[in-house]
Phi, psi and omega in degrees: 000130173247148180209154178227144176211139175229008174220164176294326178299319178293322178293320176301321178294322176300316178298319181294331183264006185297145182287160176262173175293160177278104185292327178295314178297322179296315179296320178293323176294321177298318179294317179298317180304323180288349182255357185286156186283076179195157173295150179305129177077007187292335178265011172053228184293341177301325180294312179297322182295316180294321179293318175302313181297317180300320180298320180283332178273350174075028178213138183284349181227071189281168170233155176239103187238341189224063177290150178236135175245123179242125178248127179245139181236139178207158178250159188232126177296338181293347176298340176298343179275002177075037187270353184236154176281351183236151178283161182298337181298338181295332179303308181294322179297321179289327175302316178298322178297316175301313184295332179267003175082018188261001185264166178302320183295330175298317183291319181291322177299315179296317183300326184251018172069032183262140170283128184240140175220149180242134179234109175270124188248104173047054183297335178277002181227078184299153167302149184294155174296111187287357172277352182246328183197171174304144182297324182219152167283168176301319181296320178294319179295313180299319179298319179290321175301318180293324177302313178294315181304312185286343183281343184285131177278118180299341179272354178292152176242009173197144178235136168238131175246137177227177187213161169216126180183105179303129181096358187279346171289331175294314177300315181297320179296319179295320176298313181299318178298316181294323186273329189239355176077196184093206179248157179303325180297333181294332190246351187259124179238189187277349176056240181283001174116040177292153179279185184299317178295321178295323179293320177298317179295316180298320178296319176301315181297316178299314181298313182293320180295315179296318181296321181298323188252001187307317184293336183269352186262110178248343177205186184295327179292323175297317179297320180295319179293316185282327192235354188271204178207169186296324181288326175294318179296320179296320175299316179299318179297319179293319179296320178294318178298318178303319178299318182297334180259004185055042174262119178297154183232137168257120180280145178268225190272208189300317184290314177301317182291328175295318176297316179296324180299330178297327175289315182297327180272003174255322181221120178303134178082006184296343181250020179297335180271009183247142169237152180276118182293322182198170168249128185270176178276355174298129195305323187268358183297317177302320179298319181292319177298321177298317179297327179272356182059045179240128178262122186290151177279327184230152174218095188236012178072021180285147174209037185269330191076212179067003188082010190294317181293319178292322178297320177298326180287348173305323179298321178296314180295320176300319178297318179298316183289322178299317179293313183298315186270337185261335180294152175279154170277166177303319182293317181295325183272353183066031180258136180284134176279150179295000000 
């Protein structure tokens, strides 16, 4: 599927026209799972995971050979409000670290055979302080969505998106508040490690930003424009592109899931091709996963971002697919069924 968009209305139309999973392949994978040399349900969630993957790849006996990890970086004007324990300059410094192979995500991508690329998006032009104005214009948002969309390799068979951007847990919390309601305290965490006073200030910023734009937010794209950042928008664009290509996606932590939520709150079912790679230690991530109806594959207390938790979950998905596609059936193995 190819698609083009140069407005938010056109991007919304792309989401509405996105393909569904191959139900025939899914049913055939389900049937194969029932014939494998194991008691029914013995591989637990691995069985459901392999069947889900088979449906999106359109084959009852899939392989996972070409995962892609995309890291997007952006800066946020809201950091002027003192919401992070680190200065905005760290974003660019970490991009260089990614490019030189020195970050955790580099090691995890290599460990699980993933092609990794880093996209720094206008780091010298931060998204606007959303307590003063919308974070992005429509044109800026569309450009960031296109960055993510164009970064996806059509030959990939799995996508992980990660991010780097000082201040982006504040943006993610404001998006979650706008999309799912509650109180600012429900969605605001310590991020990179702010102290108690910093957490109070960050919560204030989230509350004020959401209140300023509440009347303008009618769906997820509005929330992304008013409260997001370029790296969140790029993740959303990449996740949407993966759907257009029927490439399954493993979601990372709180920030990635906030970006994905913007798709889910714009088009029902927009995240059917996504599974949650892990639940992070960021306080509101479990709440956000519940809102998205996603059960995480891993819970290891990670809070790094970078796509690290989702990249680690590539191993779980590879294991599920290896068992599903490589195991013998009872008939092939000459084993009597109970």
